[in-house]
Structures are given as structure tokens and as C-alpha cells.
C-alpha positions as CSV (number, residue, x, y, z in Angstrom):
1,M,5.2,-9.9,-22.0
2,E,2.3,-9.3,-19.5
3,K,4.8,-8.9,-16.6
4,L,6.9,-6.6,-18.6
5,Y,3.9,-4.5,-19.5
6,I,2.7,-4.3,-15.9
7,F,6.1,-3.2,-14.7
8,T,6.5,-0.6,-17.5
9,L,3.2,0.9,-16.4
10,L,4.5,1.2,-12.9
11,C,7.5,3.3,-14.0
12,I,7.1,7.0,-13.8
13,V,8.6,8.2,-17.0
14,H,9.8,11.8,-17.3
15,Y,10.9,13.5,-20.5
16,A,14.1,15.6,-20.4
17,A,15.3,15.7,-24.0
18,G,18.7,17.2,-24.4
19,L,19.6,17.3,-20.7
20,N,22.5,15.3,-19.3
21,T,22.1,13.1,-16.3
22,W,23.3,15.8,-13.8
23,E,20.9,18.4,-15.3
24,V,18.0,16.0,-15.0
25,L,18.9,15.4,-11.3
26,Q,19.0,19.1,-10.8
27,S,15.5,19.5,-12.3
28,K,13.9,17.0,-9.9
29,S,12.7,18.5,-6.6
30,N,12.3,15.1,-5.0
31,L,15.9,14.1,-5.5
32,S,17.6,17.0,-3.7
33,K,19.3,14.9,-1.1
34,I,21.1,12.4,-3.4
35,R,22.0,15.4,-5.6
36,Q,23.6,17.1,-2.6
37,A,25.6,13.9,-1.7
38,I,26.7,13.3,-5.3
39,Q,27.8,17.0,-5.7
40,A,29.8,16.7,-2.4
41,A,31.5,13.6,-3.8
42,G,32.6,15.6,-6.9
43,W,30.6,13.3,-9.3
44,D,28.3,16.1,-10.6
45,T,31.0,16.9,-13.2
46,Y,31.2,13.2,-14.3
47,L,27.4,13.0,-14.7
48,A,27.4,16.1,-16.8
49,R,30.0,14.8,-19.3
50,T,28.7,13.8,-22.7
51,S,31.9,13.8,-24.9
52,S,32.2,10.0,-25.2
53,P,29.2,7.9,-26.1
54,T,30.8,4.8,-24.6
55,L,32.7,6.2,-21.5
56,D,30.3,9.0,-20.4
57,V,27.3,6.7,-19.8
58,Y,25.7,6.4,-16.3
59,T,22.9,4.7,-14.3
60,V,22.0,6.5,-11.1
61,L,20.0,4.8,-8.4
62,A,18.5,7.8,-6.7
63,P,16.8,7.5,-3.3
64,V,13.9,10.0,-3.2
65,D,14.0,12.6,-0.5
66,S,11.4,10.8,1.6
67,A,13.6,7.7,1.7
68,W,16.4,9.3,3.7
69,G,14.7,9.5,7.1
70,T,17.3,10.5,9.7
71,V,20.2,10.1,7.2
72,D,21.9,13.4,6.7
73,P,23.2,13.8,3.1
74,S,25.8,16.3,4.4
75,T,27.4,13.5,6.4
76,F,27.3,11.0,3.5
77,T,30.8,9.9,2.5
78,S,32.0,10.1,-1.1
79,N,32.0,6.3,-1.1
80,Q,28.4,6.1,0.0
81,A,27.3,8.5,-2.7
82,R,29.2,6.6,-5.4
83,Y,27.7,3.3,-4.5
84,H,24.5,4.7,-6.0
85,I,26.2,5.2,-9.5
86,V,27.0,2.7,-12.3
87,R,29.3,3.8,-15.1
88,L,29.6,2.5,-18.7
89,Q,26.0,1.2,-18.6
90,K,22.6,2.7,-19.3
91,L,20.4,0.2,-17.6
92,T,16.7,0.6,-18.5
93,A,13.8,-0.7,-16.5
94,V,13.7,-3.7,-18.8
95,D,17.4,-4.4,-18.2
96,L,16.9,-4.5,-14.5
97,Q,14.3,-7.2,-14.7
98,S,16.8,-9.7,-16.0
99,K,20.0,-8.4,-14.4
100,T,21.3,-9.9,-11.2
101,K,24.3,-7.8,-10.4
102,T,26.5,-4.9,-11.6
103,A,29.5,-3.0,-10.2
104,S,29.2,0.5,-8.7
105,V,31.8,3.2,-8.9
106,A,32.4,3.1,-5.1
107,D,35.9,2.1,-3.9
108,N,36.9,-1.4,-5.1
109,N,33.7,-1.5,-7.2
110,P,31.3,-3.2,-4.8
111,L,28.4,-5.0,-6.4
112,L,24.7,-3.9,-6.6
113,W,22.2,-6.8,-6.5
114,F,18.9,-6.8,-8.5
115,S,15.8,-9.0,-8.2
116,Y,12.5,-9.0,-10.0
117,V,9.6,-10.2,-7.8
118,Q,5.8,-9.9,-8.3
119,N,6.3,-7.3,-11.1
120,K,8.6,-5.2,-9.0
121,V,12.4,-4.5,-9.5
122,Y,14.6,-4.3,-6.4
123,V,18.2,-3.2,-6.0
124,N,19.5,-4.6,-2.7
125,Q,16.8,-3.8,-0.2
126,A,15.3,-0.9,-2.1
127,E,12.4,-0.9,-4.6
128,V,12.7,0.9,-7.9
129,I,9.6,3.2,-7.9
130,G,10.2,5.2,-11.0
131,S,12.5,5.8,-14.0
132,I,13.7,8.9,-15.7
133,T,14.7,7.6,-19.1
134,T,15.7,10.3,-21.4
135,A,18.8,12.0,-20.1
136,S,21.2,12.2,-23.0
137,N,24.0,10.3,-21.3
138,G,22.3,8.0,-18.8
139,I,19.2,7.0,-16.9
140,I,18.0,7.6,-13.3
141,H,16.0,5.1,-11.3
142,E,14.2,6.5,-8.3
143,I,14.3,4.1,-5.3
144,N,12.6,4.1,-1.9
145,K,15.6,3.4,0.4
146,V,19.2,4.6,0.8
147,L,21.6,1.9,-0.1
148,A,24.3,0.8,2.4
149,V,27.8,0.2,1.0
150,P,28.7,-3.5,1.4
151,S,31.3,-4.6,3.8
152,D,34.8,-5.4,2.5
153,Q,34.5,-8.8,4.1
154,N,32.9,-11.9,2.6
155,A,30.4,-13.9,4.6
156,G,33.1,-16.0,6.3
157,G,35.1,-13.0,7.4
158,Y,32.0,-11.2,8.7
159,I,31.0,-14.2,10.8
160,D,34.6,-14.5,12.1
161,T,34.6,-10.9,13.4
162,D,31.1,-9.9,14.3
163,S,30.3,-9.6,18.0
164,E,26.9,-11.4,17.6
165,T,28.1,-14.5,15.7
166,S,30.9,-16.1,17.7
167,E,28.7,-19.2,18.5
168,F,27.9,-19.8,14.9
169,K,31.6,-19.3,14.1
170,S,32.4,-22.1,16.5
171,L,30.0,-24.4,14.6
172,V,31.5,-23.4,11.3
173,N,35.0,-24.1,12.6
174,G,33.8,-27.7,13.3
175,L,33.9,-28.2,9.5
176,P,37.3,-27.1,8.2
177,G,37.2,-26.9,4.5
178,G,34.5,-28.4,2.3
179,D,31.4,-26.8,0.7
180,V,30.4,-24.7,3.6
181,H,33.8,-23.1,3.9
182,D,34.0,-22.6,0.1
183,A,30.6,-20.9,0.0
184,L,31.2,-18.6,2.9
185,Y,34.5,-17.5,1.5
186,S,33.4,-17.4,-2.2
187,F,34.6,-14.4,-4.2
188,Y,33.8,-12.5,-7.4
189,D,36.0,-12.6,-10.4
190,P,34.6,-11.4,-13.7
191,N,36.9,-13.8,-15.5
192,V,36.2,-16.9,-13.4
193,V,32.8,-18.4,-12.5
194,H,32.8,-19.4,-8.8
195,P,30.5,-22.4,-8.2
196,Y,28.9,-20.8,-5.1
197,F,29.1,-17.0,-5.7
198,P,27.0,-15.1,-4.7
199,V,25.6,-16.3,-1.4
200,T,22.7,-15.5,1.0
201,V,23.6,-16.6,4.6
202,F,21.3,-16.8,7.6
203,V,23.2,-16.6,10.8
204,P,21.7,-17.3,14.2
205,N,23.0,-14.9,16.8
206,D,24.7,-15.8,20.0
207,V,21.5,-15.3,22.0
208,A,19.8,-18.0,19.9
209,L,22.6,-20.5,20.1
210,T,23.3,-20.1,23.8
211,K,19.8,-21.3,24.5
212,I,21.0,-24.7,23.3
213,A,22.6,-26.8,26.1
214,N,26.3,-27.2,25.7
215,S,26.0,-30.9,25.8
216,I,23.6,-30.8,22.8
217,K,26.0,-28.5,20.9
218,S,28.9,-30.8,21.6
219,E,26.9,-33.8,20.2
220,L,26.2,-31.7,17.1
221,K,29.9,-30.8,16.6
222,N,30.9,-34.4,17.0
223,N,28.4,-35.6,14.4
224,T,30.0,-34.2,11.2
225,N,27.3,-35.3,8.9
226,E,24.5,-33.7,11.0
227,L,26.6,-30.5,11.5
228,K,27.2,-30.3,7.7
229,K,23.4,-30.7,7.0
230,V,22.6,-28.0,9.6
231,L,25.1,-25.5,8.4
232,E,24.3,-26.0,4.7
233,S,20.7,-25.2,5.4
234,H,21.7,-21.7,6.3
235,I,23.3,-20.9,3.0
236,I,21.7,-20.2,-0.4
237,T,24.3,-20.2,-3.2
238,N,24.3,-18.4,-6.6
239,N,21.9,-15.7,-5.3
240,A,21.9,-12.7,-3.1
241,F,18.4,-12.5,-1.7
242,F,17.7,-9.3,0.3
243,T,14.6,-9.0,2.4
244,S,12.9,-7.2,-0.4
245,H,13.1,-10.5,-2.4
246,L,12.3,-12.8,0.6
247,R,9.2,-10.7,1.5
248,G,7.7,-11.0,-2.0
249,T,8.3,-14.7,-2.7
250,T,6.3,-17.8,-1.7
251,A,8.3,-20.3,-3.6
252,A,10.7,-22.7,-1.9
253,I,14.4,-21.7,-2.3
254,G,17.1,-24.4,-2.6
255,T,19.9,-24.3,-0.1
256,L,23.4,-25.7,-0.2
257,G,21.9,-28.7,1.6
258,G,20.2,-29.8,-1.6
259,A,17.0,-31.9,-1.9
260,G,14.9,-32.0,1.2
261,N,16.5,-28.8,2.7
262,S,14.7,-26.1,0.8
263,L,14.0,-22.8,2.6
264,Q,10.5,-21.2,2.7
265,T,9.6,-17.7,3.9
266,S,6.6,-16.2,5.5
267,R,5.7,-12.8,6.9
268,N,4.8,-12.1,10.5
269,S,2.0,-9.7,11.4
270,D,4.6,-7.0,12.3
271,G,6.1,-7.2,8.9
272,S,9.2,-9.2,9.9
273,I,10.2,-12.3,7.9
274,N,10.4,-15.9,9.0
275,V,12.5,-18.4,7.2
276,M,11.9,-22.2,7.6
277,V,14.0,-25.3,6.7
278,G,12.6,-28.6,7.7
279,T,10.5,-28.2,10.9
280,S,12.4,-25.3,12.4
281,S,12.0,-21.6,11.6
282,A,13.8,-18.4,12.5
283,K,12.9,-14.7,12.4
284,I,15.2,-12.3,10.7
285,I,16.0,-9.7,13.4
286,R,18.8,-7.8,11.5
287,G,18.7,-8.2,7.8
288,D,20.2,-6.9,4.6
289,I,23.8,-6.8,5.7
290,A,25.5,-6.3,2.3
291,I,28.8,-8.2,2.2
292,K,31.5,-8.6,-0.5
293,N,30.1,-11.9,-1.8
294,G,26.3,-11.4,-1.2
295,V,24.1,-10.6,1.7
296,L,23.8,-11.9,5.3
297,H,20.8,-11.9,7.7
298,I,21.0,-12.3,11.5
299,T,18.2,-14.6,12.9
300,D,16.8,-15.5,16.3
301,N,17.0,-19.3,15.8
302,I,19.1,-22.1,14.2
303,L,17.6,-23.7,11.1
304,N,17.0,-27.4,10.4
305,F,17.9,-28.4,13.9
306,V,15.4,-28.9,16.7
307,Y,16.6,-29.6,20.2
308,S,13.7,-28.9,22.7
309,T,10.1,-30.0,23.2
310,M,7.1,-27.8,22.9
311,W,7.0,-27.3,26.6
312,S,10.7,-26.5,26.9
313,T,10.4,-23.9,24.1
314,I,7.4,-22.3,25.8
315,R,9.1,-22.3,29.2
316,D,12.3,-20.7,27.8
317,E,10.7,-18.1,25.6
318,Q,10.4,-14.7,27.4
319,S,7.5,-13.5,25.4
320,L,5.5,-16.6,26.5
321,S,6.2,-16.3,30.3
322,Q,2.5,-15.9,31.2
323,L,1.5,-18.9,29.2
324,A,4.3,-20.9,30.8
325,S,3.1,-19.8,34.2
326,K,-0.4,-21.0,33.5
327,L,0.8,-24.3,32.0
328,S,3.1,-25.1,34.9
329,G,0.0,-25.7,37.1
330,E,-1.7,-27.9,34.5
331,T,0.0,-31.3,34.7
332,E,-2.0,-33.0,31.9
333,V,-1.3,-30.3,29.3
334,R,2.3,-29.7,30.3
335,T,3.0,-33.5,30.3
336,G,1.6,-33.8,26.8
337,L,3.6,-30.9,25.5
338,Q,6.8,-32.6,26.6
339,S,6.0,-36.1,25.5
340,N,7.0,-37.8,22.3
341,S,3.5,-37.4,20.8
342,Q,3.5,-34.9,17.9
343,G,1.2,-31.9,18.0
344,T,0.6,-28.2,17.5
345,Y,0.1,-25.5,20.2
346,F,-1.1,-22.0,19.6
347,C,0.7,-19.9,22.1
348,P,-1.0,-16.6,23.4
349,T,1.8,-14.0,23.9
350,N,2.2,-12.1,27.2
351,E,0.3,-9.2,25.6
352,A,-2.6,-11.5,24.8
353,F,-2.8,-12.9,28.3
354,S,-2.5,-9.4,29.9
355,R,-5.6,-8.3,28.0
356,A,-7.6,-11.4,29.0
357,L,-6.2,-11.9,32.5
358,A,-9.2,-10.6,34.4
359,A,-11.5,-12.8,32.4
360,Y,-9.2,-15.8,32.8
361,N,-8.9,-15.3,36.6
362,R,-12.7,-15.4,36.9
363,L,-12.8,-18.9,35.5
364,S,-13.0,-22.1,37.6
365,S,-10.0,-24.4,37.6
366,S,-11.6,-26.9,35.3
367,N,-12.6,-24.1,32.8
368,R,-9.0,-22.8,32.8
369,T,-7.8,-26.3,31.9
370,Q,-10.4,-26.3,29.0
371,I,-9.1,-22.9,27.8
372,L,-5.5,-24.2,27.7
373,K,-6.6,-27.4,25.9
374,M,-8.4,-25.3,23.2
375,H,-5.0,-24.2,21.9
376,W,-3.7,-27.8,21.4
377,L,-3.9,-30.0,18.4
378,S,-2.8,-33.6,18.3
379,T,-1.3,-33.2,14.8
380,T,1.6,-31.1,13.5
381,R,0.4,-28.2,11.4
382,T,2.6,-25.6,9.7
383,L,1.3,-22.1,8.7
384,N,0.8,-23.4,5.1
385,D,-1.4,-26.1,6.4
386,L,-3.8,-23.5,8.0
387,G,-5.8,-22.8,4.9
388,N,-9.0,-20.7,4.7
389,G,-11.9,-22.6,6.2
390,N,-10.0,-25.6,7.6
391,S,-11.2,-27.0,10.9
392,Y,-9.5,-29.2,13.5
393,T,-10.6,-30.8,16.8
394,T,-8.6,-29.5,19.8
395,A,-7.7,-31.4,23.0
396,S,-10.7,-29.8,24.7
397,G,-13.1,-31.3,22.1
398,S,-13.8,-27.8,20.6
399,T,-13.4,-27.1,16.9
400,L,-10.6,-24.8,15.8
401,T,-11.2,-23.1,12.5
402,T,-8.7,-21.1,10.4
403,Q,-9.3,-18.0,8.3
404,V,-6.9,-16.4,5.8
405,E,-7.1,-12.8,4.7
406,I,-5.1,-11.2,1.9
407,N,-4.4,-7.5,2.0
408,E,-5.5,-6.1,-1.4
409,T,-2.9,-3.4,-1.4
410,T,0.2,-5.2,-0.1
411,N,-0.8,-8.8,-0.9
412,E,0.1,-9.6,2.6
413,R,-1.4,-12.8,4.0
414,R,-2.8,-12.9,7.5
415,T,-3.8,-16.2,9.2
416,Y,-6.4,-16.3,12.0
417,V,-7.5,-19.2,14.2
418,M,-10.9,-19.2,16.0
419,V,-12.3,-21.3,18.8
420,D,-15.8,-20.7,20.3
421,H,-16.1,-17.6,18.1
422,V,-12.9,-15.9,19.6
423,R,-10.5,-15.1,16.8
424,A,-6.7,-14.7,17.1
425,L,-4.1,-13.6,14.6
426,V,-1.0,-15.8,14.1
427,V,1.8,-13.3,14.8
428,T,4.8,-15.7,14.6
429,S,4.6,-19.0,13.0
430,N,6.4,-22.4,12.5
431,I,8.5,-22.6,15.7
432,G,9.7,-26.2,15.3
433,T,10.3,-28.5,18.2
434,T,11.2,-32.1,18.7
435,N,7.5,-33.0,19.2
436,G,5.6,-30.5,17.0
437,N,5.0,-26.9,16.0
438,L,4.3,-23.7,17.9
439,H,2.5,-20.7,16.5
440,Y,2.3,-17.5,18.6
441,I,-1.1,-15.7,18.6
442,D,-2.3,-12.3,19.8
443,T,-5.5,-13.4,21.6
444,V,-6.4,-16.2,24.1
445,L,-8.8,-18.5,22.3
446,G,-12.2,-19.2,23.7
447,L,-12.1,-16.3,26.1
448,P,-13.8,-13.1,25.0
449,Y,-12.4,-10.0,26.8
450,R,-13.5,-7.0,24.8
451,T,-16.8,-5.3,24.8
452,I,-18.6,-4.5,21.6
453,P,-17.3,-0.9,21.2
454,Q,-13.8,-2.2,22.1
455,E,-13.9,-4.9,19.4
456,I,-15.2,-2.4,16.8
457,S,-12.3,0.0,17.7
458,H,-9.6,-2.7,17.5
459,N,-10.8,-4.9,14.6
460,S,-8.4,-5.3,11.8
461,L,-10.8,-3.8,9.3
462,T,-11.1,-0.4,11.1
463,M,-14.5,0.8,12.1
464,N,-13.9,4.0,14.1
465,R,-16.7,5.8,12.2
466,M,-19.2,3.1,13.3
467,N,-18.3,3.7,16.9
468,I,-19.0,7.4,16.4
469,L,-22.4,6.7,14.9
470,L,-23.3,4.3,17.8
471,S,-22.3,7.0,20.3
472,E,-24.4,9.7,18.5
473,A,-27.3,7.3,18.5
474,G,-27.0,7.0,22.3
475,L,-26.1,3.3,22.2
476,T,-22.5,3.2,23.4
477,S,-23.2,3.0,27.2
478,S,-25.6,0.1,26.6
479,L,-23.2,-1.7,24.4
480,E,-20.4,-1.4,27.1
481,E,-22.6,-2.9,29.9
482,Q,-22.2,-6.6,30.8
483,T,-25.8,-7.2,31.9
484,N,-27.3,-7.5,28.4
485,Q,-26.3,-9.3,25.3
486,W,-26.2,-7.7,21.8
487,T,-25.4,-8.5,18.2
488,V,-24.1,-5.6,16.2
489,F,-23.6,-5.4,12.4
490,A,-20.7,-3.0,12.1
491,V,-19.8,-1.2,8.8
492,T,-16.1,-0.7,8.0
493,D,-14.7,2.8,7.6
494,K,-13.7,2.0,4.0
495,D,-17.3,1.2,3.1
496,L,-18.8,4.2,5.0
497,V,-16.3,6.5,3.1
498,A,-17.4,4.9,-0.2
499,M,-21.0,5.8,0.6
500,N,-20.1,9.4,1.2
501,K,-19.3,10.1,-2.4
502,T,-21.2,12.9,-4.1
503,D,-24.1,12.3,-6.4
504,A,-25.2,14.2,-9.6
505,N,-26.2,17.2,-7.6
506,N,-22.8,17.4,-5.9
507,Q,-24.4,16.2,-2.7
508,S,-23.9,13.0,-0.8
509,T,-27.2,11.5,0.6
510,F,-25.6,9.2,3.2
511,G,-22.9,11.8,3.9
512,R,-25.5,14.4,4.8
513,I,-27.6,12.0,6.9
514,L,-24.8,10.4,8.8
515,F,-22.1,13.0,9.1
516,T,-23.0,16.6,8.2
517,D,-26.7,17.7,8.3
518,N,-28.3,17.8,11.8
519,R,-31.7,18.0,10.2
520,Y,-31.6,14.3,9.7
521,N,-30.6,13.2,13.2
522,D,-33.8,11.2,13.8
523,L,-33.3,9.3,10.5
524,K,-29.6,8.8,11.3
525,T,-30.5,7.3,14.7
526,K,-33.1,5.0,13.0
527,I,-30.5,3.8,10.5
528,V,-27.9,3.1,13.1
529,K,-30.4,1.3,15.4
530,R,-31.1,-1.1,12.5
531,H,-27.6,-2.5,13.0
532,V,-28.2,-3.4,16.7
533,V,-30.1,-6.5,17.8
534,S,-30.8,-7.5,21.4
535,G,-29.4,-11.0,22.1
536,R,-26.4,-13.1,21.1
537,F,-26.8,-14.5,17.6
538,Y,-24.3,-16.5,15.4
539,T,-24.4,-17.7,11.8
540,D,-23.8,-21.3,12.9
541,G,-27.4,-22.4,12.3
542,V,-28.1,-20.2,9.2
543,T,-28.6,-22.2,6.0
544,E,-30.2,-21.7,2.6
545,T,-33.6,-22.5,4.2
546,N,-33.1,-21.6,7.9
547,T,-33.1,-17.7,7.9
548,P,-33.8,-16.4,11.4
549,N,-35.5,-13.1,11.9
550,L,-34.0,-10.6,14.4
551,V,-35.7,-7.6,15.9
552,T,-33.6,-4.5,15.8
553,Q,-33.4,-1.5,18.2
554,S,-35.3,0.5,15.5
555,G,-38.3,-1.9,16.0
556,E,-37.8,-3.4,12.5
557,S,-36.9,-7.0,11.6
558,L,-33.6,-8.2,10.0
559,V,-33.1,-11.6,8.3
560,M,-29.8,-13.4,8.1
561,F,-29.4,-15.8,5.2
562,R,-26.8,-17.8,3.4
563,R,-26.2,-17.8,-0.4
564,N,-23.3,-19.5,-2.2
565,N,-21.5,-20.2,1.1
566,E,-21.6,-16.5,2.0
567,F,-23.7,-14.8,4.6
568,Y,-25.9,-11.7,4.3
569,V,-28.3,-9.6,6.3
570,S,-31.2,-7.4,5.1
571,L,-34.3,-5.6,6.3
572,V,-37.5,-7.7,6.2
573,G,-40.0,-6.4,3.6
574,M,-37.6,-3.8,2.1
575,Q,-35.8,-4.3,-1.1
576,N,-32.1,-3.4,-1.8
577,T,-31.1,-3.3,1.9
578,E,-28.8,-6.3,1.7
579,A,-25.3,-6.2,3.2
580,K,-22.7,-8.9,3.1
581,I,-21.2,-10.2,6.3
582,V,-17.4,-10.1,5.7
583,Q,-16.3,-11.1,9.2
584,R,-18.8,-13.1,11.2
585,D,-19.4,-14.4,14.7
586,I,-16.8,-12.4,16.6
587,A,-17.5,-13.2,20.2
588,V,-17.2,-10.4,22.8
589,T,-17.9,-10.3,26.5
590,N,-21.4,-9.0,26.0
591,G,-22.5,-10.3,22.6
592,V,-21.4,-10.7,19.0
593,V,-19.9,-8.4,16.3
594,M,-20.6,-9.0,12.6
595,V,-18.7,-6.9,10.1
596,V,-20.7,-5.9,7.1
597,N,-19.8,-4.1,3.8
598,D,-22.8,-1.8,3.6
599,L,-25.4,0.0,5.6
600,I,-28.5,-2.1,6.1
601,S,-30.5,0.8,4.6
602,S,-29.1,1.4,1.2
603,G,-32.4,1.0,-0.7
604,D,-34.7,2.6,1.9
605,P,-37.1,4.9,0.1
606,E,-37.5,7.1,3.2
607,I,-33.8,8.1,2.7
608,S,-34.4,9.2,-0.9
609,A,-37.6,11.0,0.0
610,S,-36.1,12.9,2.9
611,T,-33.2,14.3,0.9
612,S,-34.5,14.6,-2.6
613,G,-35.6,18.2,-2.2
614,S,-32.6,19.4,-0.4
615,G,-30.8,20.7,-3.5
616,T,-34.0,22.3,-5.0
617,L,-34.8,24.0,-1.7
618,T,-31.3,25.4,-1.4
619,T,-31.4,26.7,-5.0
620,S,-34.9,28.3,-4.5
621,L,-33.7,30.1,-1.3
622,A,-30.7,31.4,-3.2
623,L,-33.0,32.7,-6.0
624,I,-35.3,34.4,-3.5
625,F,-32.4,36.1,-1.8
626,T,-31.0,37.3,-5.1
627,M,-34.4,38.7,-6.1
628,F,-34.8,40.4,-2.7
629,I,-31.4,42.1,-3.2
630,F,-32.4,43.1,-6.7
631,L,-35.7,44.7,-5.6
632,L,-34.0,46.5,-2.7
633,N,-31.5,48.1,-5.1
634,E,-34.3,49.0,-7.5
635,K,-36.2,50.8,-4.7
636,R,-33.0,52.7,-3.7
637,L,-32.6,53.9,-7.3
């Protein structure tokens, strides 16, 4: 009931008593494009019919105008328009939560697929974002994407003919008949229950499969049991899972391979989806290909089959060519990555090495070796193993810690790893090899390369306003230099905006001081300087009892302290100036950045005293001016 209630609240319900479905569509300004396409297809007259309560009943899945992008409704075919219409059914929002499929009125009645994930309803790859429930002969569901008409081919036929899947076709042909064949060529018959229909199929493209040596592929084809296990791991039966579903689920999904061959999904930092079976994973590079018997996704790797070592995978991966170049000169590390010993390596991408290249080249040979060892664990760890606050010893002897952040809006999980206070985001995870796991990361660990202002600009929590304040306080040039070390407590844009809300007098105290009123420039500079400390300080030694004092650029003292396993900072001797450290110990080339959730000044009585009379003064001046005008007019009279 709770899920049903939440979803119902998300629906935008419009009242249009007495209007038919076409008239309701006409009344909605945000549905003009689907209305144009339906009218061109000649289905406006159908949606207007109300003579038969059983035959003249419709459900319209209507992409809102903003969902069309570059798609021109004037070029939409009649078949494309009709794929958005269901006849003989008035499917409510509640109906869609339990329904898995229904036929459209497009040619040959191709199916529409529904899923209900995290209190959201999806049709194919589109989310249902609102419902217009009271048309006299139907219902309209607003969706956020235009639906593509499924191919007339089933999964097997698509694989047989697509230009990207000839290598996978060759593997499938190695198993004539059997479960794999039956699933790929399954069909829909409303009168017969097919044991495998519908299917979700993950198909590695030719680029992925040509990376495998021909001798290894030949061995796989000659081993029927192994080939069957591998191919079955690419097929989910009895469900059509579009990326909309895969993106929202964290539960393991059973494959045709049965027990021990379940599929798990994860999201990369760019929003793409990884799927994993066993120790191997693949990224969906072209998804949501609707087919006659379900949906198909093209991937960049084969599932449940590992064929190369960590070193071979790094060497052959174009996006890791700079890492491969560095490792090729490090015999000890390279030998370990191609040995039989299991491990995990965090691989900085080419972009990561490009940013840190100058700093890396300044290192001695032994220090470069240490940097490369900092990315190497002697145990195999998947993304799910990397929980918040976990720590591991690297091959260099350094400690690698993991951090997990959950986006409050999208519920997206981001995993970070940190060594020597340098933090990297895992951008692609769970690349399985014969001797361990690889995770691609966006930063070289243990090697700071940004200055303080650069880190504040590029941090995931966004602190552009803080950089502006530092500049206006005359601190930016000092914080860019490499000769001195600094620790800066930076406030996020989100929290600064929250402070800029108006008070009872329709005036914002912090807004005036920090952003609008030049009369408070000296006080603003003082507030900003409270967030800058000379020297490099970390929270490593801060405990419940050890609370170091730090002297700020304003000449005042800060104290860092720990409470309930969280870290805070506040002004010494001043109440209500506490700020929570939400990201700590971010090493940069010239110091440390700490991200805090508030100004270290909130309770400063000087702020209240400086601004308390502003509203009264403004009001008094207005009254004086009004009186002056009144007396001037009296004199004229």
C-alpha cells in the first residue's frame, strides 16, 4: 500500500470531465507533438469515438514535447504514432504497476513492456511521469521518451542479420537447438505460454569478441558445456528488461544459466550501465533495441568468460594506454599483474594520467614505482565489496580507503577510493580477468595535481561561489602558488544558497554581506578568511580528546573536533559557529581542502549587529523623503 500511495502521489492528475481522449489531448499544450503525429496517422477520429463503451476505449502513452529532442513529429510514420496507443483497455496508473505487457495498435500489434521499479512505472525505456485520468473514453499517460517500434525480428533473427553481431552469431551456431536457440527464437502467442518468452539478451559486439584470440574462441566452441554456460549467461527469460529497469534495480537477476549465473547491474559515473555475471562484466553501449520477443542490448564485452590477465587487459584497452606505457617499464608490477596470483588493480584512465602527467614526470624512478603499487591490492574486490569506510593495504604498503556517496535526487551511488588523501572516482567497475578484477578511475592515486582553487572548482559537490568569495577576499593568487601550504574549509554552493534565504524583514543577512551589499566588504573578507589556515592539516590525528587549534587568515583560531565518528570545525570562543566537514582531507599540490556544510560564522554576533538596523534605516530614509516631498508640495500651494 505504501508503494502504491507514493506512486499515486507522483502522478499529475488532470480533470477533464466529459471530454473524450482526443479532446483532452487537444487541451494539453505540452502534448502538441504526439497530437500532431496521431492526427497525421488518422487516429484522432478513433480517439474521439465514444459510441461503444467496450470498443471505444483507449490508453495513450504520450511523450511530452520536451521528450522529442531532434525527432520531428511531421516525419513520424503512422506505425510509429500508433505504437503509442492501446485499444480496448483503459489502463490506470495502478494497472501499470502490475502489468508486464500489452499489445499496441501498430502493425502486427507489437507489444509494449511495463516495469515497476523504485516506485516508478516504465514503459519500454520511458518513465511514466503523469496521468490524465478522466477522459470519458480513455486515459493518457505522459512519458519522458519517444517509443521506438520493435523490430519484426526476434532476438535470434536480429543477431543473424545485424552487422555488429556476426561473431556472437558464430558462437550461437556452435549450439544448434537446445535452450539457447529456443529462448532466442521464442515467440508470443496469446493462446500458448512459451516457456522462455519474453527475453532480455545481452550481445557482445564484434569489436569485443575479436579481442579474444581465435585459438581461445576455437577452444570455447569445442567445449560444448562451457559454451552453453557462457551463452546462457547472456539471456534473461520471461522478462523484457529495458535500461530503465536495469538502471533502477540492485537485485541479482536470474539468467537462463540458472543457479550461480545470476546477473547484477551497476551504474558508471557517466550514467551508462554495467552488467556482471560471475567475475566478468560488460558495459551496455547500445541498449533498448526492442525486438519481437523482448529487448536486446549490445555490450562491449562477453559475460561469464574471462580469457586474459589483468596486464593483458590493461595493455589491450585503448583508454588505458598511458597506464600500460608506465607499467611496461615496471617489471615487478607488470609481472605481478600477469601472474596467477589474484588481485585488484585500480586503473587511472588516459584522461587521469594526462592531468597528472607533469607531477608524475617530476617523481624519481622509485617514487613512480610506489605510485603504481598504490593502485594494486593482493585480493580480488568487486564494486559491491568497496563499502563506505573500508580500508585495504596496497602493494606499496599504503592504506587505500573507500567512500560511497548516494545522490539524494537520483539515488545514484558513486564509489571513491583514496590513497594518501588523493581521491578518485570509480568510473567503470568489475572488469573481470583470469587473475582478478580491474576498476577504472578518474584520478592517479597518491599524486595530487590540482591547486586549491582548481579542486574547489572541480569537486563533485560544486563550490563555484566559494571560489568567487576567495577571489573577492584577495586570496586566490596565494592559494594558487606552490611555495606555501594551506588548508581551506570550502562551503558548497548548495549550502551558500540556503543561507541566502530571506528573513522576516524580507532581507537576507548572509546574502547582503556576501553577495549584494558593498558596505559589508570588510566583514565579508573577515568571514572568508576564517576558512583559510596556513599549513597542511588533516583529520587523521583528530579524536574526541585531541582537538587541534588552527590560526586562520583572519587572526582567529579554529578548532577541529570529532563527535560520533563525524568531524566538525568551529571558531574558538564563539558559540554557534560549528560546521560539519562533509568531505575531508582532499590533498592538493599546495595543501588540503575540507568541504563543510556551513559558514564558520553562522552565530557571530558581529554579523547580527552589523545588519540589524539596515531595514529600519531604509524605512526611516523613505519616510524622511516622503515628508520632504509633502512639505515641498505644501509650500508650492
